[in-house]
N, CA, C and O of each residue as an XYZ file, in Angstrom:
644
protein
N      11.956      9.101      8.256
C      11.510      7.896      8.919
C      11.494      6.766      7.901
O      11.206      6.968      6.721
N      11.808      5.578      8.389
C      11.829      4.424      7.503
C      11.021      3.290      8.124
O      11.116      3.014      9.320
N      10.223      2.641      7.276
C       9.396      1.512      7.695
C       9.562      0.378      6.702
O       9.981      0.578      5.561
N       9.223     -0.821      7.163
C       9.269     -2.006      6.311
C       7.939     -2.728      6.409
O       7.400     -2.917      7.499
N       7.416     -3.128      5.261
C       6.196     -3.930      5.236
C       6.572     -5.291      4.691
O       7.064     -5.412      3.569
N       6.336     -6.317      5.499
C       6.538     -7.685      5.053
C       5.184     -8.340      4.963
O       4.356     -8.236      5.867
N       4.978     -9.010      3.861
C       3.700     -9.681      3.674
C       3.833    -11.146      4.044
O       4.818    -11.792      3.686
N       2.847    -11.674      4.759
C       2.818    -13.097      5.091
C       2.156    -13.838      3.958
O       0.986    -13.614      3.648
N       2.898    -14.703      3.357
C       2.362    -15.520      2.288
C       1.860    -16.827      2.896
O       2.310    -17.233      3.968
N       0.942    -17.471      2.221
C       0.433    -18.777      2.623
C      -0.447    -18.717      3.866
O      -0.439    -19.660      4.658
N      -1.184    -17.674      4.058
C      -2.127    -17.626      5.167
C      -3.536    -17.556      4.599
O      -3.723    -17.187      3.440
N      -4.519    -17.906      5.404
C      -5.900    -17.853      4.946
C      -6.377    -16.425      4.786
O      -7.286    -16.159      3.999
N      -5.788    -15.518      5.508
C      -6.108    -14.100      5.378
C      -4.851    -13.385      4.920
O      -3.734    -13.798      5.230
N      -5.053    -12.305      4.175
C      -3.898    -11.455      3.887
C      -3.481    -10.830      5.206
O      -4.317    -10.327      5.956
N      -2.196    -10.862      5.486
C      -1.713    -10.253      6.715
C      -0.347     -9.641      6.447
O       0.572    -10.314      5.980
N      -0.232     -8.374      6.745
C       1.013     -7.650      6.559
C       1.413     -7.067      7.906
O       0.560     -6.694      8.712
N       2.705     -6.994      8.138
C       3.205     -6.332      9.337
C       4.063     -5.160      8.912
O       4.841     -5.262      7.963
N       3.925     -4.060      9.603
C       4.711     -2.865      9.327
C       5.651     -2.673     10.502
O       5.220     -2.510     11.644
N       6.946     -2.694     10.203
C       7.966     -2.555     11.242
C       8.695     -1.227     11.068
O       8.830     -0.714      9.957
N       9.159     -0.688     12.183
C       9.971      0.520     12.098
C      11.431      0.125     11.910
O      11.746     -1.057     11.777
N      12.315      1.109     11.899
C      13.741      0.844     11.668
C      14.354     -0.061     12.721
O      15.325     -0.764     12.442
N      13.802     -0.055     13.926
C      14.328     -0.886     15.013
C      13.761     -2.306     14.975
O      14.122     -3.136     15.809
N      12.878     -2.593     14.014
C      12.304     -3.926     13.900
C      11.058     -4.151     14.739
O      10.573     -5.278     14.834
N      10.529     -3.087     15.355
C       9.312     -3.207     16.167
C       8.080     -3.181     15.277
O       8.026     -2.431     14.303
N       7.082     -4.009     15.616
C       5.804     -3.978     14.910
C       5.083     -2.691     15.271
O       4.775     -2.453     16.439
N       4.812     -1.856     14.268
C       4.098     -0.598     14.494
C       2.648     -0.672     14.040
O       1.774     -0.040     14.633
N       2.391     -1.446     12.984
C       1.043     -1.619     12.434
C       0.912     -3.045     11.925
O       1.909     -3.722     11.672
N      -0.335     -3.495     11.779
C      -0.573     -4.720     11.027
C      -1.813     -4.526     10.187
O      -2.684     -3.715     10.500
N      -1.871     -5.291      9.112
C      -2.958     -5.175      8.144
C      -3.586     -6.540      7.976
O      -2.890     -7.537      7.783
N      -4.911     -6.581      8.051
C      -5.632     -7.826      7.808
C      -6.601     -7.628      6.665
O      -7.245     -6.586      6.541
N      -6.690     -8.650      5.833
C      -7.629     -8.626      4.720
C      -8.730     -9.631      4.928
O      -8.535    -10.668      5.563
N      -9.892     -9.318      4.387
C     -11.022    -10.238      4.476
C     -10.859    -11.320      3.423
O     -10.455    -11.050      2.292
N     -11.175    -12.536      3.807
C     -11.020    -13.700      2.945
C     -12.340    -13.995      2.247
O     -13.409    -13.811      2.828
N     -12.266    -14.451      1.007
C     -13.434    -14.849      0.214
C     -14.407    -13.701     -0.052
O     -15.619    -13.871      0.078
N     -13.889    -12.556     -0.416
C     -14.735    -11.448     -0.862
C     -14.371    -11.142     -2.313
O     -13.239    -11.378     -2.736
N     -15.326    -10.621     -3.068
C     -15.049    -10.285     -4.468
C     -14.048     -9.145     -4.562
O     -13.088     -9.216     -5.329
N     -14.268     -8.115     -3.797
C     -13.361     -6.966     -3.790
C     -12.401     -7.109     -2.611
O     -12.775     -7.603     -1.548
N     -11.159     -6.668     -2.815
C     -10.198     -6.658     -1.713
C     -10.670     -5.672     -0.652
O     -11.045     -4.542     -0.963
N     -10.648     -6.112      0.607
C     -10.981     -5.252      1.743
C      -9.915     -5.484      2.796
O      -9.723     -6.606      3.265
N      -9.229     -4.422      3.162
C      -8.129     -4.522      4.113
C      -8.278     -3.463      5.186
O      -8.813     -2.380      4.949
N      -7.797     -3.796      6.366
C      -7.841     -2.866      7.497
C      -6.443     -2.757      8.103
O      -5.782     -3.762      8.363
N      -6.011     -1.520      8.322
C      -4.725     -1.262      8.966
C      -5.003     -0.915     10.422
O      -5.832     -0.057     10.725
N      -4.293     -1.598     11.317
C      -4.435     -1.381     12.761
C      -3.116     -0.880     13.331
O      -2.041     -1.267     12.873
N      -3.210     -0.017     14.333
C      -1.996      0.444     15.005
C      -1.565     -0.579     16.054
O      -2.179     -1.637     16.189
N      -0.525     -0.261     16.781
C       0.024     -1.205     17.764
C      -0.909     -1.443     18.948
O      -0.667     -2.346     19.750
N      -1.978     -0.641     19.071
C      -2.963     -0.828     20.143
C      -4.251     -1.464     19.621
O      -5.281     -1.432     20.295
N      -4.192     -2.042     18.417
C      -5.337     -2.694     17.759
C      -6.463     -1.733     17.391
O      -7.610     -2.160     17.259
N      -6.165     -0.458     17.224
C      -7.157      0.510     16.749
C      -7.094      0.568     15.231
O      -6.010      0.688     14.659
N      -8.246      0.482     14.572
C      -8.258      0.598     13.115
C      -7.928      2.036     12.733
O      -8.552      2.979     13.219
N      -6.934      2.192     11.851
C      -6.539      3.534     11.425
C      -6.871      3.794      9.956
O      -7.097      4.942      9.574
N      -6.903      2.753      9.128
C      -7.257      2.901      7.714
C      -8.032      1.668      7.267
O      -7.681      0.538      7.606
N      -9.094      1.907      6.497
C      -9.851      0.834      5.859
C      -9.698      1.020      4.356
O      -9.882      2.124      3.843
N      -9.361     -0.059      3.647
C      -9.123     -0.019      2.206
C     -10.145     -0.918      1.526
O     -10.344     -2.063      1.934
N     -10.793     -0.396      0.487
C     -11.771     -1.199     -0.243
C     -11.574     -1.016     -1.744
O     -11.530      0.104     -2.252
N     -11.457     -2.137     -2.436
C     -11.307     -2.114     -3.882
C     -12.639     -1.792     -4.542
O     -13.686     -2.299     -4.140
N     -12.584     -0.942     -5.561
C     -13.776     -0.658     -6.363
C     -13.801     -1.672     -7.506
O     -12.817     -1.832     -8.229
N     -14.916     -2.340     -7.658
C     -15.045     -3.328     -8.721
C     -15.521     -2.687    -10.011
O     -16.002     -1.554    -10.022
N     -15.379     -3.424    -11.083
C     -15.900     -3.074    -12.400
C     -15.216     -1.863    -13.020
O     -15.843     -1.121    -13.776
N     -13.964     -1.657    -12.717
C     -13.178     -0.615    -13.365
C     -12.176     -1.261    -14.312
O     -11.700     -2.367    -14.055
N     -11.859     -0.582    -15.396
C     -10.884     -1.102    -16.348
C      -9.511     -1.239    -15.697
O      -8.836     -2.252    -15.879
N      -9.099     -0.236    -14.949
C      -7.833     -0.264    -14.216
C      -8.130     -0.289    -12.722
O      -9.162      0.226    -12.292
N      -7.235     -0.882    -11.919
C      -7.487     -0.999    -10.477
C      -7.720      0.353     -9.805
O      -7.093      1.361    -10.132
N      -8.652      0.326     -8.851
C      -9.009      1.529     -8.100
C      -9.420      1.112     -6.688
O     -10.185      0.165     -6.512
N      -8.908      1.822     -5.692
C      -9.183      1.519     -4.291
C      -9.517      2.809     -3.548
O      -8.940      3.861     -3.821
N     -10.453      2.718     -2.608
C     -10.768      3.837     -1.719
C     -10.124      3.591     -0.364
O     -10.091      2.459      0.118
N      -9.608      4.659      0.254
C      -9.042      4.606      1.597
C      -9.908      5.454      2.514
O     -10.269      6.583      2.181
N     -10.238      4.892      3.680
C     -11.083      5.565      4.661
C     -10.347      5.656      5.993
O      -9.613      4.746      6.376
N     -10.557      6.771      6.693
C     -10.088      6.945      8.068
C     -11.278      7.453      8.864
O     -11.917      8.431      8.475
N     -11.577      6.795      9.976
C     -12.722      7.169     10.818
C     -13.999      7.279      9.979
O     -14.760      8.237     10.114
N     -14.221      6.295      9.119
C     -15.410      6.205      8.253
C     -15.533      7.335      7.235
O     -16.605      7.523      6.660
N     -14.481      8.078      7.003
C     -14.495      9.159      6.016
C     -13.483      8.849      4.917
O     -12.330      8.526      5.201
N     -13.923      8.949      3.653
C     -13.002      8.682      2.546
C     -11.957      9.786      2.489
O     -12.282     10.971      2.413
N     -10.681      9.365      2.527
C      -9.582     10.331      2.515
C      -8.803     10.298      1.206
O      -8.058     11.229      0.903
N      -8.972      9.218      0.423
C      -8.232      9.127     -0.837
C      -8.803      8.017     -1.709
O      -9.403      7.059     -1.222
N      -8.598      8.177     -3.003
C      -8.860      7.120     -3.975
C      -7.569      6.907     -4.747
O      -7.007      7.848     -5.307
N      -7.102      5.661     -4.772
C      -5.882      5.306     -5.491
C      -6.295      4.697     -6.824
O      -6.980      3.675     -6.865
N      -5.873      5.336     -7.915
C      -6.237      4.873     -9.260
C      -4.975      4.590    -10.062
O      -4.106      5.450    -10.203
N      -4.887      3.378    -10.582
C      -3.774      3.057    -11.474
C      -4.015      3.764    -12.798
O      -5.133      3.780    -13.313
N      -2.958      4.346    -13.340
C      -3.054      5.053    -14.613
C      -2.595      4.149    -15.752
O      -1.791      3.238    -15.557
N      -3.117      4.416    -16.930
C      -2.681      3.689    -18.109
C      -1.300      4.216    -18.494
O      -1.149      5.399    -18.798
N      -0.295      3.343    -18.480
C       1.059      3.736    -18.855
C       1.805      2.501    -19.353
O       1.651      1.410    -18.805
N       2.600      2.681    -20.378
C       3.407      1.593    -20.912
C       4.774      1.636    -20.236
O       5.414      2.686    -20.192
N       5.216      0.510    -19.715
C       6.512      0.354    -19.057
C       6.652      1.149    -17.759
O       7.765      1.324    -17.263
N       5.562      1.623    -17.213
C       5.593      2.357    -15.941
C       4.420      1.897    -15.094
O       3.425      1.408    -15.629
N       4.519      2.043    -13.828
C       3.420      1.815    -12.888
C       3.122      3.153    -12.233
O       3.722      3.494    -11.214
N       2.214      3.901    -12.802
C       1.860      5.210    -12.267
C       0.466      5.165    -11.661
O      -0.411      4.450    -12.146
N       0.273      5.937    -10.596
C      -0.999      5.995     -9.886
C      -1.308      7.448     -9.553
O      -0.405      8.258     -9.345
N      -2.592      7.763     -9.508
C      -3.054      9.051     -8.993
C      -3.694      8.805     -7.638
O      -4.378      7.802     -7.437
N      -3.469      9.722     -6.716
C      -4.081      9.636     -5.395
C      -5.027     10.827     -5.287
O      -4.617     11.940     -4.958
N      -6.296     10.569     -5.572
C      -7.309     11.621     -5.554
C      -7.700     11.880     -4.099
O      -7.930     10.943     -3.335
N      -7.772     13.133     -3.732
C      -8.099     13.503     -2.361
C      -6.871     13.893     -1.562
O      -6.991     14.494     -0.494
N      -5.689     13.559     -2.064
C      -4.438     13.937     -1.398
C      -3.526     14.745     -2.320
O      -2.486     15.240     -1.885
N      -3.909     14.880     -3.588
C      -3.105     15.608     -4.563
C      -1.698     15.017     -4.674
O      -0.708     15.744     -4.747
N      -1.631     13.685     -4.685
C      -0.363     12.977     -4.822
C      -0.333     12.278     -6.162
O      -1.369     12.033     -6.780
N       0.869     11.960     -6.601
C       1.066     11.172     -7.813
C       2.205     10.196     -7.547
O       3.205     10.544     -6.919
N       2.038      8.970     -8.035
C       3.059      7.937     -7.840
C       3.632      7.570     -9.193
O       2.898      7.309    -10.146
N       4.955      7.551     -9.264
C       5.655      7.112    -10.462
C       6.478      5.897    -10.079
O       7.194      5.910     -9.078
N       6.370      4.834    -10.893
C       7.075      3.618    -10.535
C       7.590      2.838    -11.713
O       7.167      3.031    -12.852
N       8.512      1.953    -11.413
C       9.111      1.063    -12.391
C       8.375     -0.269    -12.379
O       8.132     -0.833    -11.313
N       8.019     -0.772    -13.549
C       7.300     -2.038    -13.646
C       8.150     -3.192    -13.130
O       7.635     -4.068    -12.435
N       9.422     -3.211    -13.449
C      10.261     -4.362    -13.115
C      10.960     -4.249    -11.768
O      11.170     -5.267    -11.109
N      11.321     -3.065    -11.345
C      12.125     -2.920    -10.130
C      11.302     -2.762     -8.861
O      11.844     -2.896     -7.764
N      10.014     -2.482     -8.979
C       9.157     -2.236     -7.816
C       9.692     -1.083     -6.971
O       9.683     -1.145     -5.741
N      10.150     -0.049     -7.634
C      10.594      1.176     -6.975
C       9.617      2.281     -7.344
O       9.247      2.430     -8.509
N       9.200      3.055     -6.348
C       8.189      4.089     -6.561
C       8.592      5.368     -5.849
O       9.289      5.342     -4.835
N       8.143      6.484     -6.398
C       8.307      7.788     -5.769
C       6.918      8.392     -5.647
O       6.159      8.416     -6.615
N       6.585      8.881     -4.455
C       5.307      9.552     -4.240
C       5.593     11.047     -4.146
O       6.402     11.503     -3.339
N       4.895     11.791     -5.007
C       5.108     13.240     -5.064
C       3.827     13.980     -4.738
O       2.725     13.546     -5.073
N       4.003     15.104     -4.078
C       2.926     16.067     -3.865
C       3.382     17.318     -4.594
O       4.356     17.962     -4.201
N       2.667     17.655     -5.661
C       3.108     18.665     -6.618
C       4.452     18.184     -7.164
O       4.492     17.101     -7.747
N       5.523     18.899     -7.016
C       6.823     18.427     -7.510
C       7.753     18.007     -6.376
O       8.947     17.804     -6.598
N       7.225     17.877     -5.182
C       8.013     17.564     -3.992
C       7.876     16.077     -3.655
O       6.756     15.576     -3.547
N       8.990     15.366     -3.489
C       8.960     13.953     -3.101
C       8.619     13.871     -1.618
O       9.313     14.446     -0.779
N       7.530     13.141     -1.298
C       7.142     12.983      0.108
C       7.452     11.583      0.631
O       7.476     11.361      1.841
N       7.692     10.628     -0.289
C       8.054      9.271      0.128
C       8.611      8.515     -1.065
O       8.313      8.831     -2.217
N       9.426      7.508     -0.768
C       9.792      6.560     -1.816
C       9.632      5.155     -1.263
O       9.742      4.914     -0.061
N       9.370      4.245     -2.180
C       9.083      2.855     -1.829
C      10.003      1.984     -2.672
O      10.088      2.150     -3.889
N      10.693      1.054     -2.016
C      11.602      0.159     -2.721
C      11.370     -1.264     -2.252
O      11.294     -1.521     -1.050
N      11.255     -2.191     -3.195
C      11.107     -3.597     -2.819
C      12.490     -4.113     -2.455
O      13.454     -3.916     -3.196
N      12.579     -4.773     -1.311
C      13.841     -5.312     -0.813
C      13.701     -6.813     -0.618
O      12.636     -7.310     -0.253
N      14.768     -7.510     -0.862
C      14.806     -8.939     -0.569
C      15.710     -9.086      0.640
O      16.935     -9.113      0.530
N      15.072     -9.179      1.796
C      15.792     -9.247      3.060
C      15.908    -10.696      3.509
O      15.300    -11.588      2.916
N      16.679    -10.923      4.544
C      16.881    -12.294      5.031
C      15.581    -12.941      5.472
O      15.470    -14.166      5.424
N      14.592    -12.166      5.900
C      13.325    -12.721      6.360
C      12.248    -12.657      5.291
O      11.067    -12.821      5.598
N      12.635    -12.420      4.028
C      11.666    -12.456      2.930
C      11.535    -11.114      2.231
O      12.240    -10.154      2.540
N      10.604    -11.078      1.275
C      10.357     -9.846      0.532
C       9.735     -8.797      1.444
O       8.904     -9.108      2.297
N      10.147     -7.568      1.251
C       9.590     -6.469      2.041
C       9.651     -5.196      1.204
O      10.465     -5.068      0.290
N       8.777     -4.270      1.541
C       8.841     -2.937      0.957
C       9.476     -2.023      1.988
O       9.048     -1.976      3.141
N      10.502     -1.295      1.561
C      11.114     -0.277      2.407
C      10.455      1.042      2.036
O      10.423      1.430      0.868
N       9.932      1.726      3.044
C       9.250      2.993      2.823
C      10.041      4.079      3.530
O      10.227      4.029      4.746
N      10.504      5.055      2.774
C      11.189      6.211      3.340
C      10.226      7.383      3.283
O       9.828      7.829      2.206
N       9.857      7.875      4.461
C       8.900      8.980      4.556
C       9.641     10.272      4.836
O      10.494     10.342      5.721
N       9.305     11.279      4.075
C       9.924     12.585      4.260
C       8.960     13.570      4.901
O       9.352     14.669      5.294
N       7.680     13.164      5.007
C       6.665     13.975      5.679
C       5.846     13.045      6.561
O       5.018     12.284      6.060
N       6.067     13.099      7.856
C       5.486     12.143      8.794
C       3.972     12.266      8.942
O       3.318     11.277      9.274
N       3.402     13.423      8.712
C       1.986     13.635      9.026
C       1.031     12.775      8.204
O      -0.128     12.632      8.592
N       1.461     12.204      7.101
C       0.596     11.385      6.254
C       0.949      9.904      6.326
O       0.634      9.159      5.398
N       1.583      9.466      7.384
C       2.104      8.108      7.503
C       1.057      7.044      7.219
O       1.297      6.164      6.392
N      -0.080      7.094      7.865
C      -1.057      6.011      7.743
C      -1.691      5.964      6.357
O      -1.974      4.879      5.848
N      -1.918      7.110      5.744
C      -2.432      7.118      4.372
C      -1.366      6.562      3.425
O      -1.684      5.787      2.523
N      -0.108      6.949      3.624
C       0.971      6.422      2.793
C       1.089      4.906      2.928
O       1.317      4.214      1.936
N       0.937      4.388      4.138
C       0.966      2.934      4.322
C      -0.167      2.279      3.542
O       0.027      1.234      2.921
N      -1.344      2.886      3.571
C      -2.471      2.364      2.801
C      -2.174      2.342      1.314
O      -2.532      1.389      0.623
N      -1.525      3.379      0.819
C      -1.163      3.449     -0.598
C      -0.188      2.326     -0.955
O      -0.327      1.698     -2.005
N       0.789      2.070     -0.098
C       1.751      0.993     -0.352
C       1.046     -0.360     -0.401
O       1.359     -1.194     -1.252
N       0.102     -0.580      0.501
C      -0.661     -1.828      0.509
C      -1.435     -1.969     -0.803
O      -1.484     -3.056     -1.378
N      -2.032     -0.890     -1.272
C      -2.775     -0.926     -2.542
C      -1.840     -1.295     -3.693
O      -2.185     -2.138     -4.521
N      -0.667     -0.678     -3.753
C       0.287     -0.991     -4.821
C       0.630     -2.475     -4.797
O       0.678     -3.118     -5.845
N       0.869     -3.023     -3.607
C       1.188     -4.449     -3.513
C       0.011     -5.308     -3.979
O       0.221     -6.326     -4.639
N      -1.212     -4.918     -3.650
C      -2.402     -5.656     -4.112
C      -2.475     -5.668     -5.634
O      -2.772     -6.701     -6.235
N      -2.205     -4.524     -6.258
C      -2.270     -4.428     -7.718
C      -1.191     -5.299     -8.354
O      -1.457     -6.008     -9.325
N       0.027     -5.248     -7.811
C       1.121     -6.067     -8.342
C       0.791     -7.549     -8.190
O       0.994     -8.330     -9.119
N       0.287     -7.935     -7.031
C      -0.056     -9.336     -6.781
C      -1.151     -9.813     -7.722
O      -1.076    -10.925     -8.246
N      -2.160     -8.989     -7.941
C      -3.254     -9.364     -8.848
C      -2.739     -9.511    -10.279
O      -3.179    -10.395    -11.013
N      -1.811     -8.646    -10.669
C      -1.251     -8.722    -12.022
C      -0.455    -10.007    -12.217
O      -0.397    -10.547    -13.322
N       0.159    -10.494    -11.139
C       0.897    -11.756    -11.206
C      -0.035    -12.955    -11.131
O       0.385    -14.091    -11.349
N      -1.313    -12.695    -10.817
C      -2.269    -13.791    -10.707
C      -2.137    -14.561     -9.419
O      -2.538    -15.722     -9.338
N      -1.570    -13.911     -8.396
C      -1.330    -14.575     -7.121
C      -2.218    -13.925     -6.083
O      -1.877    -12.859     -5.570
N      -3.338    -14.529     -5.759
C      -4.297    -13.916     -4.839
C      -3.880    -14.013     -3.385
O      -4.522    -13.396     -2.535
N      -2.834    -14.758     -3.061
C      -2.433    -14.885     -1.658
C      -1.450    -13.817     -1.243
O      -1.105    -13.734     -0.064
N      -0.975    -12.978     -2.184
C      -0.036    -11.933     -1.796
C      -0.589    -10.575     -2.075
O       0.073     -9.572     -1.809
């Protein structure tokens, strides 16, 4: 399965849309404005909240918790690495390996690739292409991609993306 996340820049709230291969909106993400920690909510096409993301403050490296139905399902922690963007996903036994410059990532469970993420420059703007090889973790994987984008945006010093 393949999905695309396009981020809306220049809005008062963070807003992302997740489209499927046919270009249909499958999910949208809204962020709370004027909060110290990033707080984002992923909604399905019926406006049901499926994932809540909250940044943990006061950590040396970025860290975010993901919740589903008010239960924490994962913690995304950026790892210290030179020339790499690596993350641990605690609670899912996943690991993310990525390129600092290319914005390409591989998500692994043990030694098995379960998804890859590639930044694309499409005619309608920047987007992340997500290729999922295991459908059952779709919404958590989408949350992880949103977290990665938040970390990249914060590193660039751009709070609107």
